[in-house]
N, C-alpha and C positions, 0 to 999 in steps of 0.2 A: 382641549383645555380653554377655559375662559380667561380673559385678562384678570389678574389678581389671584388666580388659583395658586400660582407659585408662592405668592406672599402669604396666602392663607396656609398653605402647606408648611411653610417655614414657621409661621406663628404656632401652629398646632404641634409641630415637632419640638419647637423651643419650649412650649408650655410643659410638655411631658418630660423632656430630656434635661431640663435645668432645675428640677425640684431640689436636688442636693446642693446645687450652687447657691440657690436662694436661701436655703437653710444655713449653709456655712456663712454666707454674708450676714444673715441675721444674728448668728452666734457671735461673729466678730464685733458687730455693733453693740449688742447688749453687754458683752464682756467689758466694754469701755465705759459703760454707764455707772455713775455713782448713785446708788439707791437712795441716798439722802437728798438728791437733787431731783426736781421735777423733770420728766421726760415725755416727749410726744414723738411718735413715728408716723409719718403720713406719706401717702403717694401711691404710685402704681407698683404693687408687689407682684404683679403677674401671677397671682394665685387667689383662689377663693378663701372663704372664711376658715376652711378646714386645712389650708395649706401648711406645709412644713415650716416655712419662715414665720407665718402668723403664729403657729404653735410655739415657736421659740419665745416670742414676745409674751404670749399668754402664760407660758410656764414661769415667766419672770414677773407675773402679776399684772400685766397690761390688759386692758379691756378694749373692745372695739365699739366705736360710737354708732356706726350705721345700723347694725342689727337691732339696736335698742329702739330706733325711731323709724327705720325703713327696713324691716326684716326681709322683705322680698325684693328690694331694689337692686338693680344691676347697674354697673358703671361702665361697662364696655360692650360694644356691639359691632358685629361684622356681618354684612350681607353675604349669603352663600346660596346659590342655586334657588333663588326665589324665597328663601327663608333668612332669618337673621339670628345668628348666634348671640347670646347674651349671658354675661357672667359678671359677678362682682369681683373685680380685680384690684380696685383702688380702696384704700383703707385709711381710717384715722384711728390710731391706737394711742392710748394714754395710760400713764401709770397711776399708782395709788394717790398721788398728789392732786389728782383732778377728779371731777365728776362731770359727766356729759349732761348738758342741759337740753341740747337739741342737735340734730344732724340731718342733712338732706343731700340727695343727689339732684343736681340741677340739670334739667333737660334743655341744654342750650349748647351752642357752639358747633363747630364743624369737625371736631376730632372724633376718633372712634372711642375715646374716653370722655365720659361726662364729668363736669366739675363736681367736686364734693366739698362740703363745708361742715364744720361742727363748732358748736359753742361749748366751751369747757370752762368750768369754774374751779378755782383753787379750793382745796379742802382745808 
């Protein structure tokens, strides 16, 4: 085994074994939202656009900014055996009170997660 193999193994296992946990967390968060107030959910969701937690927000009317402006962009990368795994795990989700004007993944920094930004306008 190479250095970092254990960390990668833990990340892969965590990615697949915590789907239900992420979904329950999302359900708990959206249950506390007042639909009459603007809401934004951003950050590392540790899942892609089709993930269970993302689906919870989308079922509540949230939209995702990155697919509109960078449909193929990834936000996370990890080198493995001469290749690099890449996924979109970071998201900017917004409710009906907003409209996305722009969004981008910034290829900078030293983290395995790239910075993400979005410009949102109030409707």
